[in-house]
N, C-alpha and C positions, 0 to 999 in steps of 0.2 A: 434557584436561578441557574446554577451551573449545568444541570441536566438540559435545560432549555437552550442554553448557549452551545452545549455540545451538539444538540440536534441541529442548531444553526450552522455550526462548523461542518457537520457531516453533509448538510444540504449544499453548502458552498462547494465542497469537494465533489459531490455528485453532479454538479451543474457547471463544471469548469468550461465545457464547450458550449454553454448556453449564453444567450444575451439577456437572460432574466436578471433584473437588478435587485438591489437591497429592498426596494418597495415590495417586490414579490415575496421576499423572505419575511419581511415584517408582517405582511398580510397573512402568511402561512402561520406565523407564531401568534398573531393576534395582538401585536404591539405596534406602536408608532415607529417610524424609521429612526427617529432620534433616540428612542428607548433602546432599540436594537443596537445602534452604533455605540451608545454609552455602555451598555451591559456587556457587549461583545468585547469591547476594548478593555474593560475591567478584568475579564477572564483570560484574554489571549494577548493583550498588550498592543494590538493593532486594530484598526478599523476593519469591518468586514470586507470592504473593497481591497484594502492593502493586503489583507490575509489571503484573499482569493488570488490576487495578482502573484503573490509568492508561491502559492500552490500551483498555479498555471506554469510558472517559470521553472519550478522544480520538476513538474511532469514533463515539460519540454526537454529538460536535460536528460531525463531517463529515456525518452523516446529517441533523442539524438544519439545516445550512447548505445542503446540495445536493439534498435530496429533500423531497417533500411528505408523508412518512410522519408519522403522528400521534406525539405524545410517548409515548403508551402503547406503540405498536408499536416505537418506537426503543428504549425501555427493555427490551422483551422481546428484541429483536435483539441487544442488548448484554449479555444475561445477567442482567437484573434481573427478578425475578418480582413485585416490589412497586413500584408507580409512585412512592409516597412516598419509599421508600428511594433510588430512582434520582434523584429531584429533589434530595434532601438531599445525596447524594454529588456530583452534578453541581455544585451551588452551592458546595460546599466547594472543589472543584477549579478551577472557572472563575469563581468570584465572581459568578455570575449564575444565575438560574433557567434551565431549558431554554428556556422561552418568551422570556425576555428576551434570551438569547444568540442565538436564532434571529432575532429581530427586529433586533437591533443588527448582527449580521454580514451579514444580507441587505441591510440599508440601506447598509453599508459597501461591499459587493461591487458593488451596483448604482449607487453614487454617481456614478462617472464611466464612461460607456460607452467601449468599446474604441476606436471611431473618434475620439472626442474626445481620448483619451490618445495615440493613435498617428497620427492623420491617415490619409487614404486609405481604402481599402476594408477591410472586416473579413476575417479569414482564411477561406479556402474550405475547406469540410468536406463529407464524404459520410457517409451512414448506411449501414453495411454489416455483414452478419453474417459473422463469421469462423468457420470450422470448428474443432473441437477440435484442439489442438496440444500439443506437448511442448517443454520447455526444460530444460536442465541448468543449475541456478542455484546460486549461493552467496549468502550474506547479508552485506552490508556495513553496519556501524554507524558513524554519523557522530557522533563525540563532540565534535569541535571545532566552533566556530562558523564559518559560512561558507556559501556557496551549495551546496545539496545536490546540484546537478547537475554541478558542475565535475569530479568524479572519474569520471563515467560512461565517457567515452571512454578513460580510462586505468585501467579497472577491473581489468585483468589485473595491474597493479602493486600492487594492494591485496588481491587475493584469494589465499588460501592454497591450494596444491595445483593452481593453474591450469597450472603447467608440465607436468603429467602428461596434460593434455588433448591430443588429436590436433590438429595444425596446422589441419586443415580446420575444426575447431570454433572454435579461438581466433581465426581470421582470417575467419570467416563472419559470418552475420547474428546480431546480438546483441539480446537483449531485456532490459529492466529493468522491474520492477514497483515503482512509487513509491507507498508506502502513505499518505503524508501531504501531498503537494503538492496544493493550494497553502497549506493551513493549516500553521502551525508545530507542531512536536512536541518533547516532551522525550525521546521514544523513537525518534529518527530511524533508519530502517532501509530498505534497498533490496535487493531480490532481483535479481540480474543474472547473465547467462550466455548461452551460445549456444542458439539454437533448434535442435532436432534433429528429423529425420523419424522416423516410427514404425518404419521398417524397420531403422534403424541403432541405435536406442535400446537394444535388448537386448544388443548387442555392446560397449557402451561400459563401460570400467572407470571407475566413478564415484569420484572422490577423496572422502576423508572429510568435507571441508567443503562438498561439493556434494550436491544432491538432484535427482531427476528430478521436475519439476513438470508436472502436467497442467493445461492451460488449457482450460476448457470452451468449447463453442460458445456464442458470445454476440453480441449486437448491439452495435456500437460506432459512435461518432462519430469519424471518422478525419481527420487533418490532416497534410499534409506540411510539414515545417519546414526551415529552413536552419541553425539553430543551437539547441542545447539551452536556452539562456537565454530563448528565446521561450515555453517551455512554460507557466510560471505565468500569463502574460497571456492566452495562447490558451485555456488551460483555463478561466480566469475568463470569457472571452467565451462559450465553449460553454455553461457553466452558467447564466450570467445572461441571455444574449441569444439565442444560436443554438438551443439545445435547446427552450426554451419555444415558439419559432416552429414547431417540428416536433411539439409536444405530447409531448415526451420529457423525461426527467430522468436525471441520473446515478444509478446504483443503489448507490453507495457502495463498489464494488469498486475495487481498486488501478488506477491509470492505467498503461497499458502503453506503453513507449517502445521502438521497434525502430530499429536503424540498421546500415548497412554502408557500403561505399565509395560507394554510389549516393545516400545521403541518410538523412533521419530521418523517421519516421512515428510519430505518437502515436495510440493507440486508447483512448478513454474508454468504458468499459462503460455502456450506457444501457438504459432500458426505458420503455414507454409511461406517460404521466402518469395 
């Protein structure tokens, strides 16, 4: 049952800007709407509608903090057709209007520059366009409190069905998509798994808890790191200091983290300001 509800949760995330309802989700899964609501709440503690509302408002917070999009545009990107309805829902969840939240969070993020906090030079980054790629990923949910990055290197110990993957995939280059870093989330989730090349993807037997994810060709700000724990501070530097110098901004898509025995690389999807 959990694998089915995980697919349901992923569908909700992928359709935040859509007006498709729970009936569409139930039809896709082959269940009645009452079955989907009951089973989803058993797994995630919320109804599908309430869960999607939370995802929409957390996405809105990221876009307000990291992009120059107008509030009207953000409302539309998060599935709200009515600007006033979006503002009311946002204020109920975040205890601030969208405009107040944007101003307060940007002030907080810009308060202490990276070099003042860490000393020395800022992290080196390059702007690079990556071609489209594929990854075989599972979704991990972090229910306990703690650093969301600590489990990444040991992801195979937490993922179901990973033992059926070929050794070359389990031991090769791994990618994780972090949907909420650096902002906190009540719905913490990470997609993680091996990168695969296009020629081998059709021949892989995909475990039930995994899915083949296509990563579009995108422009990224790329930084090589020594440890996972550097990610939040480096990401904050890129958003607040590095990207504005390049007349770029984060586009709101998930941060990509890649690693193997050679090291760690982060890719932040960006676009022109």
